[in-house]
N, CA, C and O atoms as a Tinker XYZ file with bonds, in Angstrom:
   360  protein
     1  N    -59.548000   -9.424000   35.267000    73     2
     2  CA   -58.707000   -8.309000   34.985000    64     1     3
     3  C    -57.466000   -8.853000   34.273000    63     2     4     5
     4  O    -56.778000   -9.734000   34.790000    81     3
     5  N    -57.195000   -8.323000   33.096000    73     3     6
     6  CA   -56.036000   -8.762000   32.324000    64     5     7
     7  C    -54.876000   -7.791000   32.488000    63     6     8     9
     8  O    -55.051000   -6.619000   32.820000    81     7
     9  N    -53.698000   -8.321000   32.245000    73     7    10
    10  CA   -52.493000   -7.483000   32.322000    64     9    11
    11  C    -52.146000   -7.042000   30.908000    63    10    12    13
    12  O    -52.040000   -7.860000   29.995000    81    11
    13  N    -51.977000   -5.773000   30.749000    73    11    14
    14  CA   -51.639000   -5.229000   29.443000    64    13    15
    15  C    -50.228000   -4.643000   29.517000    63    14    16    17
    16  O    -49.931000   -3.813000   30.376000    81    15
    17  N    -49.374000   -5.085000   28.607000    73    15    18
    18  CA   -48.001000   -4.584000   28.565000    64    17    19
    19  C    -47.863000   -3.699000   27.339000    63    18    20    21
    20  O    -48.137000   -4.121000   26.216000    81    19
    21  N    -47.444000   -2.492000   27.567000    73    19    22
    22  CA   -47.242000   -1.558000   26.466000    64    21    23
    23  C    -45.843000   -1.795000   25.911000    63    22    24    25
    24  O    -44.849000   -1.415000   26.530000    81    23
    25  N    -45.774000   -2.415000   24.758000    73    23    26
    26  CA   -44.462000   -2.727000   24.179000    64    25    27
    27  C    -44.073000   -1.748000   23.084000    63    26    28    29
    28  O    -43.054000   -1.935000   22.419000    81    27
    29  N    -44.879000   -0.699000   22.887000    73    27    30
    30  CA   -44.577000    0.290000   21.854000    64    29    31
    31  C    -43.233000    0.958000   22.069000    63    30    32    33
    32  O    -42.480000    1.143000   21.114000    81    31
    33  N    -42.922000    1.317000   23.277000    73    31    34
    34  CA   -41.646000    1.963000   23.588000    64    33    35
    35  C    -40.469000    1.033000   23.372000    63    34    36    37
    36  O    -39.428000    1.438000   22.856000    81    35
    37  N    -40.641000   -0.207000   23.769000    73    35    38
    38  CA   -39.571000   -1.203000   23.612000    64    37    39
    39  C    -39.331000   -1.475000   22.128000    63    38    40    41
    40  O    -38.185000   -1.584000   21.693000    81    39
    41  N    -40.408000   -1.584000   21.355000    73    39    42
    42  CA   -40.270000   -1.840000   19.920000    64    41    43
    43  C    -39.503000   -0.713000   19.239000    63    42    44    45
    44  O    -38.665000   -0.969000   18.374000    81    43
    45  N    -39.780000    0.525000   19.620000    73    43    46
    46  CA   -39.078000    1.668000   19.030000    64    45    47
    47  C    -37.594000    1.635000   19.381000    63    46    48    49
    48  O    -36.737000    1.905000   18.540000    81    47
    49  N    -37.309000    1.303000   20.626000    73    47    50
    50  CA   -35.910000    1.219000   21.056000    64    49    51
    51  C    -35.185000    0.094000   20.319000    63    50    52    53
    52  O    -34.044000    0.263000   19.890000    81    51
    53  N    -35.846000   -1.044000   20.175000    73    51    54
    54  CA   -35.234000   -2.154000   19.441000    64    53    55
    55  C    -35.001000   -1.784000   17.976000    63    54    56    57
    56  O    -33.971000   -2.136000   17.401000    81    55
    57  N    -35.954000   -1.078000   17.375000    73    55    58
    58  CA   -35.787000   -0.628000   15.992000    64    57    59
    59  C    -34.587000    0.305000   15.863000    63    58    60    61
    60  O    -33.823000    0.210000   14.902000    81    59
    61  N    -34.422000    1.209000   16.833000    73    59    62
    62  CA   -33.274000    2.113000   16.813000    64    61    63
    63  C    -31.964000    1.342000   16.954000    63    62    64    65
    64  O    -30.982000    1.629000   16.268000    81    63
    65  N    -31.965000    0.368000   17.845000    73    63    66
    66  CA   -30.766000   -0.452000   18.052000    64    65    67
    67  C    -30.423000   -1.217000   16.776000    63    66    68    69
    68  O    -29.259000   -1.282000   16.380000    81    67
    69  N    -31.426000   -1.788000   16.143000    73    67    70
    70  CA   -31.188000   -2.523000   14.901000    64    69    71
    71  C    -30.678000   -1.599000   13.794000    63    70    72    73
    72  O    -29.797000   -1.984000   13.025000    81    71
    73  N    -31.219000   -0.400000   13.710000    73    71    74
    74  CA   -30.771000    0.565000   12.706000    64    73    75
    75  C    -29.312000    0.952000   12.956000    63    74    76    77
    76  O    -28.517000    1.039000   12.020000    81    75
    77  N    -28.969000    1.184000   14.225000    73    75    78
    78  CA   -27.592000    1.534000   14.561000    64    77    79
    79  C    -26.654000    0.370000   14.279000    63    78    80    81
    80  O    -25.543000    0.576000   13.791000    81    79
    81  N    -27.081000   -0.833000   14.575000    73    79    82
    82  CA   -26.266000   -2.012000   14.308000    64    81    83
    83  C    -26.030000   -2.170000   12.805000    63    82    84    85
    84  O    -24.930000   -2.527000   12.381000    81    83
    85  N    -27.043000   -1.910000   12.018000    73    83    86
    86  CA   -26.901000   -1.972000   10.559000    64    85    87
    87  C    -25.880000   -0.944000   10.084000    63    86    88    89
    88  O    -25.055000   -1.242000    9.220000    81    87
    89  N    -25.929000    0.261000   10.641000    73    87    90
    90  CA   -24.965000    1.292000   10.277000    64    89    91
    91  C    -23.543000    0.875000   10.652000    63    90    92    93
    92  O    -22.606000    1.072000    9.879000    81    91
    93  N    -23.396000    0.306000   11.826000    73    91    94
    94  CA   -22.075000   -0.145000   12.279000    64    93    95
    95  C    -21.534000   -1.215000   11.333000    63    94    96    97
    96  O    -20.362000   -1.180000   10.957000    81    95
    97  N    -22.379000   -2.154000   10.955000    73    95    98
    98  CA   -21.944000   -3.220000   10.053000    64    97    99
    99  C    -21.571000   -2.671000    8.679000    63    98   100   101
   100  O    -20.606000   -3.135000    8.071000    81    99
   101  N    -22.320000   -1.690000    8.184000    73    99   102
   102  CA   -21.996000   -1.084000    6.893000    64   101   103
   103  C    -20.664000   -0.349000    6.961000    63   102   104   105
   104  O    -19.851000   -0.440000    6.042000    81   103
   105  N    -20.444000    0.376000    8.045000    73   103   106
   106  CA   -19.178000    1.091000    8.198000    64   105   107
   107  C    -18.016000    0.113000    8.344000    63   106   108   109
   108  O    -16.915000    0.374000    7.860000    81   107
   109  N    -18.258000   -0.993000    9.001000    73   107   110
   110  CA   -17.219000   -2.012000    9.141000    64   109   111
   111  C    -16.832000   -2.564000    7.771000    63   110   112   113
   112  O    -15.650000   -2.772000    7.498000    81   111
   113  N    -17.810000   -2.800000    6.919000    73   111   114
   114  CA   -17.529000   -3.282000    5.562000    64   113   115
   115  C    -16.735000   -2.245000    4.770000    63   114   116   117
   116  O    -15.803000   -2.595000    4.045000    81   115
   117  N    -17.103000   -0.970000    4.910000    73   115   118
   118  CA   -16.373000    0.094000    4.216000    64   117   119
   119  C    -14.936000    0.181000    4.712000    63   118   120   121
   120  O    -14.007000    0.335000    3.919000    81   119
   121  N    -14.757000    0.084000    6.021000    73   119   122
   122  CA   -13.412000    0.144000    6.588000    64   121   123
   123  C    -12.583000   -1.061000    6.156000    63   122   124   125
   124  O    -11.384000   -0.935000    5.906000    81   123
   125  N    -13.210000   -2.209000    6.071000    73   123   126
   126  CA   -12.504000   -3.410000    5.639000    64   125   127
   127  C    -12.030000   -3.265000    4.194000    63   126   128   129
   128  O    -10.907000   -3.645000    3.864000    81   127
   129  N    -12.882000   -2.720000    3.343000    73   127   130
   130  CA   -12.504000   -2.506000    1.945000    64   129   131
   131  C    -11.373000   -1.482000    1.851000    63   130   132   133
   132  O    -10.442000   -1.657000    1.065000    81   131
   133  N    -11.448000   -0.421000    2.643000    73   131   134
   134  CA   -10.399000    0.600000    2.645000    64   133   135
   135  C     -9.082000    0.019000    3.145000    63   134   136   137
   136  O     -8.019000    0.339000    2.612000    81   135
   137  N     -9.147000   -0.829000    4.164000    73   135   138
   138  CA    -7.937000   -1.463000    4.689000    64   137   139
   139  C     -7.323000   -2.392000    3.650000    63   138   140   141
   140  O     -6.102000   -2.428000    3.498000    81   139
   141  N     -8.152000   -3.140000    2.937000    73   139   142
   142  CA    -7.644000   -4.008000    1.876000    64   141   143
   143  C     -6.934000   -3.198000    0.794000    63   142   144   145
   144  O     -5.863000   -3.583000    0.326000    81   143
   145  N     -7.534000   -2.078000    0.401000    73   143   146
   146  CA    -6.927000   -1.219000   -0.621000    64   145   147
   147  C     -5.606000   -0.636000   -0.129000    63   146   148   149
   148  O     -4.631000   -0.577000   -0.878000    81   147
   149  N     -5.577000   -0.208000    1.119000    73   147   150
   150  CA    -4.354000    0.345000    1.690000    64   149   151
   151  C     -3.264000   -0.717000    1.780000    63   150   152   153
   152  O     -2.100000   -0.434000    1.499000    81   151
   153  N     -3.627000   -1.921000    2.164000    73   151   154
   154  CA    -2.657000   -3.021000    2.244000    64   153   155
   155  C     -2.052000   -3.303000    0.872000    63   154   156   157
   156  O     -0.845000   -3.514000    0.756000    81   155
   157  N     -2.883000   -3.307000   -0.162000    73   155   158
   158  CA    -2.390000   -3.539000   -1.525000    64   157   159
   159  C     -1.471000   -2.409000   -1.968000    63   158   160   161
   160  O     -0.458000   -2.648000   -2.626000    81   159
   161  N     -1.823000   -1.189000   -1.610000    73   159   162
   162  CA    -0.993000   -0.039000   -1.978000    64   161   163
   163  C      0.364000   -0.095000   -1.283000    63   162   164   165
   164  O      1.389000    0.204000   -1.895000    81   163
   165  N      0.372000   -0.473000   -0.022000    73   163   166
   166  CA     1.635000   -0.599000    0.719000    64   165   167
   167  C      2.507000   -1.684000    0.087000    63   166   168   169
   168  O      3.717000   -1.504000   -0.051000    81   167
   169  N      1.907000   -2.792000   -0.291000    73   167   170
   170  CA     2.669000   -3.874000   -0.925000    64   169   171
   171  C      3.267000   -3.408000   -2.243000    63   170   172   173
   172  O      4.425000   -3.706000   -2.537000    81   171
   173  N      2.494000   -2.680000   -3.038000    73   171   174
   174  CA     2.997000   -2.188000   -4.319000    64   173   175
   175  C      4.133000   -1.192000   -4.117000    63   174   176   177
   176  O      5.131000   -1.223000   -4.837000    81   175
   177  N      3.977000   -0.316000   -3.143000    73   175   178
   178  CA     5.018000    0.675000   -2.858000    64   177   179
   179  C      6.296000   -0.008000   -2.384000    63   178   180   181
   180  O      7.396000    0.379000   -2.779000    81   179
   181  N      6.151000   -1.008000   -1.549000    73   179   182
   182  CA     7.312000   -1.750000   -1.053000    64   181   183
   183  C      8.043000   -2.425000   -2.207000    63   182   184   185
   184  O      9.274000   -2.435000   -2.239000    81   183
   185  N      7.296000   -2.989000   -3.156000    73   183   186
   186  CA     7.902000   -3.637000   -4.316000    64   185   187
   187  C      8.689000   -2.625000   -5.142000    63   186   188   189
   188  O      9.804000   -2.911000   -5.577000    81   187
   189  N      8.123000   -1.463000   -5.357000    73   187   190
   190  CA     8.806000   -0.417000   -6.124000    64   189   191
   191  C     10.069000    0.030000   -5.402000    63   190   192   193
   192  O     11.119000    0.196000   -6.024000    81   191
   193  N      9.970000    0.224000   -4.101000    73   191   194
   194  CA    11.138000    0.647000   -3.326000    64   193   195
   195  C     12.244000   -0.401000   -3.395000    63   194   196   197
   196  O     13.416000   -0.059000   -3.552000    81   195
   197  N     11.881000   -1.665000   -3.278000    73   195   198
   198  CA    12.890000   -2.727000   -3.336000    64   197   199
   199  C     13.552000   -2.768000   -4.711000    63   198   200   201
   200  O     14.755000   -3.008000   -4.813000    81   199
   201  N     12.776000   -2.537000   -5.766000    73   199   202
   202  CA    13.337000   -2.497000   -7.118000    64   201   203
   203  C     14.336000   -1.353000   -7.248000    63   202   204   205
   204  O     15.405000   -1.521000   -7.833000    81   203
   205  N     13.989000   -0.199000   -6.706000    73   203   206
   206  CA    14.889000    0.957000   -6.761000    64   205   207
   207  C     16.179000    0.685000   -5.984000    63   206   208   209
   208  O     17.269000    1.039000   -6.433000    81   207
   209  N     16.043000    0.063000   -4.832000    73   207   210
   210  CA    17.236000   -0.265000   -4.030000    64   209   211
   211  C     18.132000   -1.229000   -4.790000    63   210   212   213
   212  O     19.350000   -1.050000   -4.814000    81   211
   213  N     17.551000   -2.243000   -5.408000    73   211   214
   214  CA    18.328000   -3.213000   -6.176000    64   213   215
   215  C     19.055000   -2.519000   -7.324000    63   214   216   217
   216  O     20.226000   -2.800000   -7.578000    81   215
   217  N     18.367000   -1.619000   -8.013000    73   215   218
   218  CA    18.978000   -0.883000   -9.120000    64   217   219
   219  C     20.153000   -0.050000   -8.635000    63   218   220   221
   220  O     21.225000   -0.071000   -9.239000    81   219
   221  N     19.957000    0.681000   -7.551000    73   219   222
   222  CA    21.027000    1.533000   -7.017000    64   221   223
   223  C     22.219000    0.689000   -6.570000    63   222   224   225
   224  O     23.368000    1.059000   -6.813000    81   223
   225  N     21.950000   -0.436000   -5.920000    73   223   226
   226  CA    23.046000   -1.304000   -5.478000    64   225   227
   227  C     23.809000   -1.871000   -6.674000    63   226   228   229
   228  O     25.030000   -2.016000   -6.623000    81   227
   229  N     23.089000   -2.192000   -7.749000    73   227   230
   230  CA    23.748000   -2.710000   -8.961000    64   229   231
   231  C     24.654000   -1.673000   -9.593000    63   230   232   233
   232  O     25.762000   -1.989000  -10.025000    81   231
   233  N     24.188000   -0.443000   -9.647000    73   231   234
   234  CA    25.006000    0.627000  -10.207000    64   233   235
   235  C     26.236000    0.866000   -9.339000    63   234   236   237
   236  O     27.342000    1.044000   -9.851000    81   235
   237  N     26.042000    0.869000   -8.048000    73   235   238
   238  CA    27.174000    1.064000   -7.137000    64   237   239
   239  C     28.201000   -0.053000   -7.300000    63   238   240   241
   240  O     29.405000    0.203000   -7.273000    81   239
   241  N     27.738000   -1.274000   -7.468000    73   239   242
   242  CA    28.656000   -2.412000   -7.654000    64   241   243
   243  C     29.427000   -2.279000   -8.969000    63   242   244   245
   244  O     30.624000   -2.560000   -9.034000    81   243
   245  N     28.719000   -1.847000  -10.010000    73   243   246
   246  CA    29.395000   -1.662000  -11.302000    64   245   247
   247  C     30.461000   -0.572000  -11.214000    63   246   248   249
   248  O     31.556000   -0.727000  -11.754000    81   247
   249  N     30.146000    0.517000  -10.542000    73   247   250
   250  CA    31.127000    1.586000  -10.368000    64   249   251
   251  C     32.327000    1.107000   -9.550000    63   250   252   253
   252  O     33.478000    1.395000   -9.878000    81   251
   253  N     32.030000    0.371000   -8.478000    73   251   254
   254  CA    33.118000   -0.147000   -7.636000    64   253   255
   255  C     34.020000   -1.086000   -8.429000    63   254   256   257
   256  O     35.240000   -1.058000   -8.261000    81   255
   257  N     33.436000   -1.917000   -9.291000    73   255   258
   258  CA    34.231000   -2.840000  -10.105000    64   257   259
   259  C     35.100000   -2.074000  -11.098000    63   258   260   261
   260  O     36.255000   -2.434000  -11.327000    81   259
   261  N     34.549000   -1.028000  -11.679000    73   259   262
   262  CA    35.332000   -0.228000  -12.622000    64   261   263
   263  C     36.490000    0.476000  -11.920000    63   262   264   265
   264  O     37.606000    0.514000  -12.438000    81   263
   265  N     36.222000    1.026000  -10.753000    73   263   266
   266  CA    37.262000    1.715000   -9.997000    64   265   267
   267  C     38.332000    0.721000   -9.545000    63   266   268   269
   268  O     39.524000    1.015000   -9.635000    81   267
   269  N     37.918000   -0.448000   -9.060000    73   267   270
   270  CA    38.871000   -1.461000   -8.583000    64   269   271
   271  C     39.751000   -1.963000   -9.722000    63   270   272   273
   272  O     40.930000   -2.252000   -9.516000    81   271
   273  N     39.190000   -2.067000  -10.906000    73   271   274
   274  CA    39.957000   -2.545000  -12.052000    64   273   275
   275  C     40.892000   -1.471000  -12.583000    63   274   276   277
   276  O     41.814000   -1.763000  -13.345000    81   275
   277  N     40.656000   -0.237000  -12.182000    73   275   278
   278  CA    41.501000    0.855000  -12.650000    64   277   279
   279  C     41.277000    1.180000  -14.113000    63   278   280   281
   280  O     42.130000    1.783000  -14.765000    81   279
   281  N     40.143000    0.783000  -14.616000    73   279   282
   282  CA    39.897000    0.970000  -16.045000    64   281   283
   283  C     38.690000    1.861000  -16.309000    63   282   284   285
   284  O     37.989000    1.682000  -17.304000    81   283
   285  N     38.455000    2.791000  -15.447000    73   283   286
   286  CA    37.315000    3.680000  -15.636000    64   285   287
   287  C     37.659000    4.672000  -16.745000    63   286   288   289
   288  O     38.638000    5.414000  -16.665000    81   287
   289  N     36.837000    4.659000  -17.759000    73   287   290
   290  CA    37.014000    5.609000  -18.867000    64   289   291
   291  C     35.745000    6.447000  -18.975000    63   290   292   293
   292  O     34.684000    6.054000  -18.492000    81   291
   293  N     35.866000    7.581000  -19.601000    73   291   294
   294  CA    34.663000    8.397000  -19.804000    64   293   295
   295  C     33.572000    7.638000  -20.564000    63   294   296   297
   296  O     32.386000    7.833000  -20.299000    81   295
   297  N     33.957000    6.790000  -21.488000    73   295   298
   298  CA    32.969000    6.021000  -22.252000    64   297   299
   299  C     32.211000    5.056000  -21.336000    63   298   300   301
   300  O     31.005000    4.872000  -21.501000    81   299
   301  N     32.902000    4.439000  -20.377000    73   299   302
   302  CA    32.241000    3.521000  -19.457000    64   301   303
   303  C     31.274000    4.265000  -18.545000    63   302   304   305
   304  O     30.173000    3.789000  -18.265000    81   303
   305  N     31.696000    5.424000  -18.091000    73   303   306
   306  CA    30.807000    6.211000  -17.241000    64   305   307
   307  C     29.594000    6.689000  -18.040000    63   306   308   309
   308  O     28.483000    6.739000  -17.510000    81   307
   309  N     29.800000    7.037000  -19.304000    73   307   310
   310  CA    28.686000    7.440000  -20.158000    64   309   311
   311  C     27.735000    6.267000  -20.363000    63   310   312   313
   312  O     26.516000    6.435000  -20.317000    81   311
   313  N     28.295000    5.076000  -20.589000    73   311   314
   314  CA    27.457000    3.887000  -20.770000    64   313   315
   315  C     26.650000    3.602000  -19.505000    63   314   316   317
   316  O     25.471000    3.254000  -19.579000    81   315
   317  N     27.277000    3.749000  -18.370000    73   315   318
   318  CA    26.573000    3.527000  -17.106000    64   317   319
   319  C     25.482000    4.580000  -16.905000    63   318   320   321
   320  O     24.390000    4.267000  -16.432000    81   319
   321  N     25.779000    5.804000  -17.260000    73   319   322
   322  CA    24.781000    6.865000  -17.175000    64   321   323
   323  C     23.608000    6.586000  -18.112000    63   322   324   325
   324  O     22.451000    6.788000  -17.744000    81   323
   325  N     23.912000    6.122000  -19.322000    73   323   326
   326  CA    22.853000    5.773000  -20.277000    64   325   327
   327  C     21.980000    4.644000  -19.736000    63   326   328   329
   328  O     20.758000    4.662000  -19.885000    81   327
   329  N     22.629000    3.659000  -19.105000    73   327   330
   330  CA    21.870000    2.537000  -18.521000    64   329   331
   331  C     20.950000    3.042000  -17.421000    63   330   332   333
   332  O     19.799000    2.616000  -17.328000    81   331
   333  N     21.444000    3.937000  -16.597000    73   331   334
   334  CA    20.625000    4.497000  -15.514000    64   333   335
   335  C     19.435000    5.265000  -16.098000    63   334   336   337
   336  O     18.308000    5.128000  -15.621000    81   335
   337  N     19.688000    6.066000  -17.124000    73   335   338
   338  CA    18.595000    6.820000  -17.742000    64   337   339
   339  C     17.575000    5.901000  -18.376000    63   338   340   341
   340  O     16.375000    6.163000  -18.300000    81   339
   341  N     18.035000    4.818000  -19.006000    73   339   342
   342  CA    17.097000    3.865000  -19.607000    64   341   343
   343  C     16.248000    3.182000  -18.530000    63   342   344   345
   344  O     15.053000    2.960000  -18.721000    81   343
   345  N     16.868000    2.859000  -17.416000    73   343   346
   346  CA    16.125000    2.235000  -16.318000    64   345   347
   347  C     15.109000    3.200000  -15.722000    63   346   348   349
   348  O     14.019000    2.795000  -15.320000    81   347
   349  N     15.469000    4.464000  -15.668000    73   347   350
   350  CA    14.577000    5.461000  -15.071000    64   349   351
   351  C     13.338000    5.685000  -15.924000    63   350   352   353
   352  O     12.271000    6.003000  -15.399000    81   351
   353  N     13.471000    5.523000  -17.225000    73   351   354
   354  CA    12.329000    5.762000  -18.109000    64   353   355
   355  C     11.562000    4.507000  -18.446000    63   354   356   357
   356  O     10.539000    4.579000  -19.126000    81   355
   357  N     12.026000    3.360000  -17.991000    73   355   358
   358  CA    11.347000    2.089000  -18.302000    64   357   359
   359  C     10.070000    1.929000  -17.529000    63   358   360
   360  O      9.382000    0.918000  -17.675000    81   359
């Protein structure tokens, strides 16, 4: 008398597990790519924000220097305004 083991049920369960594992790995790769893209976007945004802050601080310093010198003229303010507009469109 031989012992017969029905492995059909186990094979189906293992196939399902492998299919689910494959799906999990694919989703992990997609999430990793999305995270990389988001990280790059955050870095780019931070760079732009820092550039804007530097520009604003430079303009504020120029205005403060003009006021401290007591030599603020309409022409200087116009020149500063022109510089700001040129920076905004660059």
